[in-house]
TORKOL-4160 file (C-alpha; in steps of 0.2 Angstrom, whole numbers, padded with zeros to 4 digits, m for minus):
309
<pt num="1" X="0178" Y="m0244" Z="0439"/>
<pt num="2" X="0174" Y="m0255" Z="0424"/>
<pt num="3" X="0186" Y="m0270" Z="0420"/>
<pt num="4" X="0195" Y="m0271" Z="0404"/>
<pt num="5" X="0184" Y="m0285" Z="0398"/>
<pt num="6" X="0168" Y="m0274" Z="0401"/>
<pt num="7" X="0176" Y="m0260" Z="0391"/>
<pt num="8" X="0179" Y="m0271" Z="0377"/>
<pt num="9" X="0161" Y="m0278" Z="0377"/>
<pt num="10" X="0154" Y="m0260" Z="0377"/>
<pt num="11" X="0165" Y="m0255" Z="0362"/>
<pt num="12" X="0159" Y="m0271" Z="0353"/>
<pt num="13" X="0141" Y="m0266" Z="0356"/>
<pt num="14" X="0143" Y="m0249" Z="0350"/>
<pt num="15" X="0152" Y="m0254" Z="0334"/>
<pt num="16" X="0138" Y="m0267" Z="0330"/>
<pt num="17" X="0125" Y="m0253" Z="0332"/>
<pt num="18" X="0134" Y="m0241" Z="0320"/>
<pt num="19" X="0135" Y="m0255" Z="0307"/>
<pt num="20" X="0117" Y="m0259" Z="0308"/>
<pt num="21" X="0112" Y="m0241" Z="0307"/>
<pt num="22" X="0122" Y="m0239" Z="0290"/>
<pt num="23" X="0115" Y="m0255" Z="0284"/>
<pt num="24" X="0097" Y="m0250" Z="0287"/>
<pt num="25" X="0100" Y="m0233" Z="0279"/>
<pt num="26" X="0107" Y="m0241" Z="0263"/>
<pt num="27" X="0092" Y="m0253" Z="0262"/>
<pt num="28" X="0080" Y="m0239" Z="0263"/>
<pt num="29" X="0087" Y="m0230" Z="0248"/>
<pt num="30" X="0089" Y="m0233" Z="0230"/>
<pt num="31" X="0076" Y="m0247" Z="0227"/>
<pt num="32" X="0087" Y="m0262" Z="0232"/>
<pt num="33" X="0103" Y="m0254" Z="0226"/>
<pt num="34" X="0097" Y="m0251" Z="0208"/>
<pt num="35" X="0103" Y="m0233" Z="0202"/>
<pt num="36" X="0089" Y="m0224" Z="0193"/>
<pt num="37" X="0094" Y="m0209" Z="0182"/>
<pt num="38" X="0080" Y="m0197" Z="0178"/>
<pt num="39" X="0080" Y="m0183" Z="0165"/>
<pt num="40" X="0074" Y="m0165" Z="0165"/>
<pt num="41" X="0066" Y="m0160" Z="0148"/>
<pt num="42" X="0079" Y="m0151" Z="0138"/>
<pt num="43" X="0094" Y="m0155" Z="0148"/>
<pt num="44" X="0102" Y="m0169" Z="0138"/>
<pt num="45" X="0101" Y="m0188" Z="0136"/>
<pt num="46" X="0101" Y="m0203" Z="0147"/>
<pt num="47" X="0117" Y="m0211" Z="0152"/>
<pt num="48" X="0119" Y="m0230" Z="0147"/>
<pt num="49" X="0111" Y="m0243" Z="0158"/>
<pt num="50" X="0097" Y="m0231" Z="0164"/>
<pt num="51" X="0078" Y="m0233" Z="0165"/>
<pt num="52" X="0070" Y="m0227" Z="0149"/>
<pt num="53" X="0052" Y="m0221" Z="0145"/>
<pt num="54" X="0043" Y="m0222" Z="0128"/>
<pt num="55" X="0032" Y="m0208" Z="0121"/>
<pt num="56" X="0023" Y="m0206" Z="0104"/>
<pt num="57" X="0034" Y="m0198" Z="0090"/>
<pt num="58" X="0027" Y="m0187" Z="0077"/>
<pt num="59" X="0034" Y="m0192" Z="0060"/>
<pt num="60" X="0043" Y="m0177" Z="0052"/>
<pt num="61" X="0039" Y="m0170" Z="0035"/>
<pt num="62" X="0055" Y="m0176" Z="0027"/>
<pt num="63" X="0053" Y="m0194" Z="0034"/>
<pt num="64" X="0051" Y="m0207" Z="0020"/>
<pt num="65" X="0044" Y="m0224" Z="0022"/>
<pt num="66" X="0047" Y="m0238" Z="0009"/>
<pt num="67" X="0031" Y="m0243" Z="0001"/>
<pt num="68" X="0034" Y="m0254" Z="m0015"/>
<pt num="69" X="0022" Y="m0248" Z="m0028"/>
<pt num="70" X="0022" Y="m0246" Z="m0047"/>
<pt num="71" X="0012" Y="m0233" Z="m0056"/>
<pt num="72" X="0009" Y="m0224" Z="m0072"/>
<pt num="73" X="0001" Y="m0207" Z="m0076"/>
<pt num="74" X="m0018" Y="m0203" Z="m0076"/>
<pt num="75" X="m0028" Y="m0217" Z="m0067"/>
<pt num="76" X="m0016" Y="m0228" Z="m0058"/>
<pt num="77" X="m0016" Y="m0243" Z="m0046"/>
<pt num="78" X="m0002" Y="m0254" Z="m0037"/>
<pt num="79" X="m0002" Y="m0271" Z="m0030"/>
<pt num="80" X="0013" Y="m0271" Z="m0018"/>
<pt num="81" X="0012" Y="m0271" Z="0001"/>
<pt num="82" X="0021" Y="m0259" Z="0014"/>
<pt num="83" X="0037" Y="m0265" Z="0021"/>
<pt num="84" X="0040" Y="m0269" Z="0039"/>
<pt num="85" X="0047" Y="m0252" Z="0043"/>
<pt num="86" X="0032" Y="m0243" Z="0036"/>
<pt num="87" X="0019" Y="m0252" Z="0046"/>
<pt num="88" X="0024" Y="m0243" Z="0061"/>
<pt num="89" X="0023" Y="m0226" Z="0054"/>
<pt num="90" X="0008" Y="m0214" Z="0059"/>
<pt num="91" X="0004" Y="m0197" Z="0053"/>
<pt num="92" X="m0001" Y="m0182" Z="0061"/>
<pt num="93" X="m0019" Y="m0186" Z="0057"/>
<pt num="94" X="m0018" Y="m0203" Z="0064"/>
<pt num="95" X="m0022" Y="m0210" Z="0047"/>
<pt num="96" X="m0010" Y="m0219" Z="0034"/>
<pt num="97" X="m0012" Y="m0225" Z="0017"/>
<pt num="98" X="m0018" Y="m0243" Z="0015"/>
<pt num="99" X="m0005" Y="m0256" Z="0010"/>
<pt num="100" X="m0012" Y="m0256" Z="m0007"/>
<pt num="101" X="m0010" Y="m0238" Z="m0013"/>
<pt num="102" X="m0022" Y="m0238" Z="m0028"/>
<pt num="103" X="m0026" Y="m0220" Z="m0034"/>
<pt num="104" X="m0032" Y="m0209" Z="m0047"/>
<pt num="105" X="m0031" Y="m0190" Z="m0051"/>
<pt num="106" X="m0039" Y="m0177" Z="m0061"/>
<pt num="107" X="m0031" Y="m0160" Z="m0067"/>
<pt num="108" X="m0039" Y="m0145" Z="m0059"/>
<pt num="109" X="m0040" Y="m0129" Z="m0070"/>
<pt num="110" X="m0042" Y="m0112" Z="m0062"/>
<pt num="111" X="m0043" Y="m0097" Z="m0073"/>
<pt num="112" X="m0044" Y="m0078" Z="m0068"/>
<pt num="113" X="m0043" Y="m0061" Z="m0075"/>
<pt num="114" X="m0029" Y="m0050" Z="m0068"/>
<pt num="115" X="m0035" Y="m0034" Z="m0075"/>
<pt num="116" X="m0034" Y="m0024" Z="m0092"/>
<pt num="117" X="m0029" Y="m0007" Z="m0098"/>
<pt num="118" X="m0037" Y="m0002" Z="m0115"/>
<pt num="119" X="m0035" Y="m0017" Z="m0126"/>
<pt num="120" X="m0022" Y="m0025" Z="m0116"/>
<pt num="121" X="m0027" Y="m0039" Z="m0104"/>
<pt num="122" X="m0018" Y="m0050" Z="m0091"/>
<pt num="123" X="m0024" Y="m0068" Z="m0086"/>
<pt num="124" X="m0019" Y="m0082" Z="m0075"/>
<pt num="125" X="m0023" Y="m0101" Z="m0078"/>
<pt num="126" X="m0017" Y="m0114" Z="m0066"/>
<pt num="127" X="m0017" Y="m0132" Z="m0068"/>
<pt num="128" X="m0013" Y="m0145" Z="m0054"/>
<pt num="129" X="m0017" Y="m0163" Z="m0050"/>
<pt num="130" X="m0030" Y="m0168" Z="m0037"/>
<pt num="131" X="m0027" Y="m0185" Z="m0030"/>
<pt num="132" X="m0041" Y="m0197" Z="m0025"/>
<pt num="133" X="m0046" Y="m0215" Z="m0021"/>
<pt num="134" X="m0031" Y="m0219" Z="m0011"/>
<pt num="135" X="m0041" Y="m0224" Z="0004"/>
<pt num="136" X="m0034" Y="m0210" Z="0015"/>
<pt num="137" X="m0046" Y="m0194" Z="0014"/>
<pt num="138" X="m0035" Y="m0185" Z="0027"/>
<pt num="139" X="m0019" Y="m0187" Z="0017"/>
<pt num="140" X="m0028" Y="m0183" Z="0001"/>
<pt num="141" X="m0035" Y="m0167" Z="0007"/>
<pt num="142" X="m0017" Y="m0162" Z="0013"/>
<pt num="143" X="m0009" Y="m0166" Z="m0003"/>
<pt num="144" X="m0022" Y="m0158" Z="m0014"/>
<pt num="145" X="m0022" Y="m0142" Z="m0004"/>
<pt num="146" X="m0003" Y="m0142" Z="m0005"/>
<pt num="147" X="m0003" Y="m0144" Z="m0024"/>
<pt num="148" X="m0015" Y="m0130" Z="m0026"/>
<pt num="149" X="m0005" Y="m0118" Z="m0014"/>
<pt num="150" X="0011" Y="m0123" Z="m0024"/>
<pt num="151" X="0003" Y="m0118" Z="m0040"/>
<pt num="152" X="m0002" Y="m0101" Z="m0033"/>
<pt num="153" X="0015" Y="m0098" Z="m0026"/>
<pt num="154" X="0024" Y="m0102" Z="m0042"/>
<pt num="155" X="0014" Y="m0089" Z="m0051"/>
<pt num="156" X="0018" Y="m0076" Z="m0037"/>
<pt num="157" X="0036" Y="m0079" Z="m0039"/>
<pt num="158" X="0037" Y="m0079" Z="m0058"/>
<pt num="159" X="0024" Y="m0064" Z="m0061"/>
<pt num="160" X="0027" Y="m0051" Z="m0048"/>
<pt num="161" X="0022" Y="m0034" Z="m0057"/>
<pt num="162" X="0005" Y="m0036" Z="m0066"/>
<pt num="163" X="m0001" Y="m0019" Z="m0062"/>
<pt num="164" X="0015" Y="m0011" Z="m0067"/>
<pt num="165" X="0015" Y="m0020" Z="m0084"/>
<pt num="166" X="m0003" Y="m0015" Z="m0087"/>
<pt num="167" X="0001" Y="0003" Z="m0083"/>
<pt num="168" X="0015" Y="0002" Z="m0096"/>
<pt num="169" X="0003" Y="m0006" Z="m0109"/>
<pt num="170" X="0009" Y="m0024" Z="m0107"/>
<pt num="171" X="m0002" Y="m0038" Z="m0104"/>
<pt num="172" X="0004" Y="m0055" Z="m0097"/>
<pt num="173" X="m0004" Y="m0072" Z="m0100"/>
<pt num="174" X="0002" Y="m0085" Z="m0087"/>
<pt num="175" X="m0003" Y="m0102" Z="m0090"/>
<pt num="176" X="0001" Y="m0119" Z="m0083"/>
<pt num="177" X="m0002" Y="m0129" Z="m0099"/>
<pt num="178" X="0001" Y="m0147" Z="m0092"/>
<pt num="179" X="0002" Y="m0155" Z="m0075"/>
<pt num="180" X="0004" Y="m0173" Z="m0071"/>
<pt num="181" X="0008" Y="m0186" Z="m0058"/>
<pt num="182" X="0024" Y="m0194" Z="m0064"/>
<pt num="183" X="0026" Y="m0206" Z="m0050"/>
<pt num="184" X="0016" Y="m0212" Z="m0034"/>
<pt num="185" X="0023" Y="m0226" Z="m0024"/>
<pt num="186" X="0036" Y="m0230" Z="m0010"/>
<pt num="187" X="0029" Y="m0216" Z="0000"/>
<pt num="188" X="0033" Y="m0203" Z="m0013"/>
<pt num="189" X="0022" Y="m0192" Z="m0025"/>
<pt num="190" X="0032" Y="m0184" Z="m0039"/>
<pt num="191" X="0023" Y="m0171" Z="m0050"/>
<pt num="192" X="0029" Y="m0162" Z="m0065"/>
<pt num="193" X="0020" Y="m0146" Z="m0072"/>
<pt num="194" X="0025" Y="m0135" Z="m0087"/>
<pt num="195" X="0019" Y="m0119" Z="m0094"/>
<pt num="196" X="0022" Y="m0102" Z="m0102"/>
<pt num="197" X="0022" Y="m0084" Z="m0099"/>
<pt num="198" X="0016" Y="m0074" Z="m0114"/>
<pt num="199" X="0017" Y="m0055" Z="m0116"/>
<pt num="200" X="0005" Y="m0044" Z="m0127"/>
<pt num="201" X="0004" Y="m0026" Z="m0131"/>
<pt num="202" X="0021" Y="m0017" Z="m0128"/>
<pt num="203" X="0029" Y="m0032" Z="m0121"/>
<pt num="204" X="0024" Y="m0044" Z="m0136"/>
<pt num="205" X="0038" Y="m0056" Z="m0141"/>
<pt num="206" X="0045" Y="m0059" Z="m0123"/>
<pt num="207" X="0037" Y="m0076" Z="m0121"/>
<pt num="208" X="0046" Y="m0089" Z="m0110"/>
<pt num="209" X="0043" Y="m0107" Z="m0105"/>
<pt num="210" X="0045" Y="m0115" Z="m0088"/>
<pt num="211" X="0044" Y="m0132" Z="m0078"/>
<pt num="212" X="0042" Y="m0134" Z="m0060"/>
<pt num="213" X="0042" Y="m0151" Z="m0050"/>
<pt num="214" X="0037" Y="m0156" Z="m0033"/>
<pt num="215" X="0040" Y="m0171" Z="m0022"/>
<pt num="216" X="0027" Y="m0175" Z="m0008"/>
<pt num="217" X="0028" Y="m0187" Z="0007"/>
<pt num="218" X="0013" Y="m0198" Z="0006"/>
<pt num="219" X="0014" Y="m0202" Z="0025"/>
<pt num="220" X="0012" Y="m0183" Z="0030"/>
<pt num="221" X="0005" Y="m0175" Z="0015"/>
<pt num="222" X="0019" Y="m0162" Z="0016"/>
<pt num="223" X="0032" Y="m0157" Z="0003"/>
<pt num="224" X="0049" Y="m0165" Z="0002"/>
<pt num="225" X="0062" Y="m0152" Z="m0001"/>
<pt num="226" X="0075" Y="m0156" Z="m0015"/>
<pt num="227" X="0089" Y="m0155" Z="m0001"/>
<pt num="228" X="0080" Y="m0170" Z="0007"/>
<pt num="229" X="0080" Y="m0180" Z="m0009"/>
<pt num="230" X="0099" Y="m0180" Z="m0013"/>
<pt num="231" X="0113" Y="m0187" Z="m0003"/>
<pt num="232" X="0127" Y="m0182" Z="m0015"/>
<pt num="233" X="0121" Y="m0170" Z="m0028"/>
<pt num="234" X="0139" Y="m0166" Z="m0033"/>
<pt num="235" X="0141" Y="m0183" Z="m0040"/>
<pt num="236" X="0125" Y="m0182" Z="m0049"/>
<pt num="237" X="0131" Y="m0166" Z="m0058"/>
<pt num="238" X="0147" Y="m0176" Z="m0062"/>
<pt num="239" X="0137" Y="m0190" Z="m0071"/>
<pt num="240" X="0127" Y="m0177" Z="m0080"/>
<pt num="241" X="0143" Y="m0169" Z="m0087"/>
<pt num="242" X="0150" Y="m0185" Z="m0091"/>
<pt num="243" X="0136" Y="m0191" Z="m0102"/>
<pt num="244" X="0128" Y="m0204" Z="m0091"/>
<pt num="245" X="0111" Y="m0195" Z="m0092"/>
<pt num="246" X="0101" Y="m0196" Z="m0108"/>
<pt num="247" X="0092" Y="m0181" Z="m0116"/>
<pt num="248" X="0074" Y="m0185" Z="m0117"/>
<pt num="249" X="0067" Y="m0168" Z="m0123"/>
<pt num="250" X="0072" Y="m0151" Z="m0128"/>
<pt num="251" X="0087" Y="m0144" Z="m0137"/>
<pt num="252" X="0106" Y="m0146" Z="m0134"/>
<pt num="253" X="0116" Y="m0132" Z="m0128"/>
<pt num="254" X="0119" Y="m0124" Z="m0111"/>
<pt num="255" X="0122" Y="m0140" Z="m0101"/>
<pt num="256" X="0140" Y="m0135" Z="m0096"/>
<pt num="257" X="0134" Y="m0118" Z="m0089"/>
<pt num="258" X="0120" Y="m0126" Z="m0080"/>
<pt num="259" X="0131" Y="m0138" Z="m0072"/>
<pt num="260" X="0143" Y="m0124" Z="m0066"/>
<pt num="261" X="0128" Y="m0114" Z="m0060"/>
<pt num="262" X="0121" Y="m0128" Z="m0049"/>
<pt num="263" X="0138" Y="m0134" Z="m0043"/>
<pt num="264" X="0139" Y="m0117" Z="m0035"/>
<pt num="265" X="0121" Y="m0116" Z="m0030"/>
<pt num="266" X="0120" Y="m0133" Z="m0021"/>
<pt num="267" X="0131" Y="m0125" Z="m0007"/>
<pt num="268" X="0115" Y="m0115" Z="m0003"/>
<pt num="269" X="0103" Y="m0130" Z="m0005"/>
<pt num="270" X="0097" Y="m0123" Z="m0022"/>
<pt num="271" X="0094" Y="m0137" Z="m0034"/>
<pt num="272" X="0086" Y="m0138" Z="m0052"/>
<pt num="273" X="0069" Y="m0144" Z="m0055"/>
<pt num="274" X="0068" Y="m0163" Z="m0055"/>
<pt num="275" X="0056" Y="m0178" Z="m0054"/>
<pt num="276" X="0055" Y="m0196" Z="m0052"/>
<pt num="277" X="0047" Y="m0209" Z="m0064"/>
<pt num="278" X="0046" Y="m0227" Z="m0059"/>
<pt num="279" X="0063" Y="m0231" Z="m0065"/>
<pt num="280" X="0072" Y="m0214" Z="m0068"/>
<pt num="281" X="0077" Y="m0197" Z="m0061"/>
<pt num="282" X="0074" Y="m0183" Z="m0073"/>
<pt num="283" X="0082" Y="m0166" Z="m0071"/>
<pt num="284" X="0076" Y="m0151" Z="m0081"/>
<pt num="285" X="0087" Y="m0137" Z="m0087"/>
<pt num="286" X="0081" Y="m0120" Z="m0083"/>
<pt num="287" X="0069" Y="m0112" Z="m0094"/>
<pt num="288" X="0062" Y="m0129" Z="m0099"/>
<pt num="289" X="0075" Y="m0130" Z="m0113"/>
<pt num="290" X="0079" Y="m0149" Z="m0110"/>
<pt num="291" X="0076" Y="m0163" Z="m0099"/>
<pt num="292" X="0089" Y="m0177" Z="m0095"/>
<pt num="293" X="0085" Y="m0194" Z="m0087"/>
<pt num="294" X="0096" Y="m0207" Z="m0079"/>
<pt num="295" X="0091" Y="m0225" Z="m0073"/>
<pt num="296" X="0089" Y="m0225" Z="m0054"/>
<pt num="297" X="0100" Y="m0240" Z="m0052"/>
<pt num="298" X="0114" Y="m0229" Z="m0058"/>
<pt num="299" X="0111" Y="m0215" Z="m0046"/>
<pt num="300" X="0103" Y="m0222" Z="m0031"/>
<pt num="301" X="0119" Y="m0221" Z="m0021"/>
<pt num="302" X="0118" Y="m0202" Z="m0023"/>
<pt num="303" X="0099" Y="m0201" Z="m0017"/>
<pt num="304" X="0092" Y="m0201" Z="0000"/>
<pt num="305" X="0075" Y="m0204" Z="m0006"/>
<pt num="306" X="0071" Y="m0215" Z="m0022"/>
<pt num="307" X="0056" Y="m0225" Z="m0029"/>
<pt num="308" X="0068" Y="m0240" Z="m0028"/>
<pt num="309" X="0077" Y="m0238" Z="m0011"/>
C-alpha cells in the first residue's frame, strides 16, 4: 500500500502531464495564437482585424476620374495632367488616356434610303462625332462605336413606322443636321446633336425638331447615364424655375410645364436632354424649343459628375 506522500507525488505528475498536453495542443494550432478569418465567395465581408487579400478591380462604367482639361469644339487640345486618384485607374482594355488628353474629331455622315411609294420617298441621314488623336486607340474605338450606335438607336426610337407611313402615302425625312463635342476633359465626353423629322406627301406639314445629348466615360468608353450625373436633380429644377438659369436659345414658353413633367419623371430616373460645356450645364427643353444654361459653380453641389469637380 502506497504512503500518503507517494499518492501526492503521483497526482502531481499526472497534473503536470495534463497541463503539458494542453500547452502542446494550443501551440500546434492557430499560427502562434493569431486568429485568421477566411471568406467564402459570396457569403459576406471580413470582420475587423482579419487578414485581407487584394485583387484587381474592374472600373465600372459609371466611375469618373478627375482629369483637369479644357476644350473647345472641333479640333481641341488640353495641357493639364491627371490627378493623383486618376493615375491608378485602369480600363477593361488595359489602356488609359495619356495625362495630356489632346484630341480632335470629325463628323461622320451616313445617309440611306428607307423606301418609296410612287412619288413619296423616305430617307435617313445620321451625323455623329468620331474622336481621334487622344493617344488611346482602344478607348477611341469604343467611344466611336458607341456614338454610332446611339445615333442609330435615337432614329429607331423616333421613327418606328416607315413602312406604314409609305403605305399611307407619307414620306419621312429624318436628319441629324448637327452633331458636336461640347466638352472633353475631366474624364467626361459631352456630345450634343440636333436634327429634324420632316414629312412629305399626305403627312406634309408635320415637321418636328429634336435634340439629344450623351455623356461618355473616357476611362471605359461607355455611356454615362443621366441618373449618374445628378445627385439632386430636384434642386436643379428649383433653380431652373427660380430664374437662376439663362436662356441661350429658342423661344420662351412651356418652362413651367416642363419643370412639372420632369419633377414627376425624375422618380423613374427619366431626365431631360443636357450637356456640359467647360463652365456650364445646359438643359434642353423637349422638342428643341429652348436651351437653358447655368454656371457650374452654382450647380456643382447638385452634380455627381462635373467638368469642374
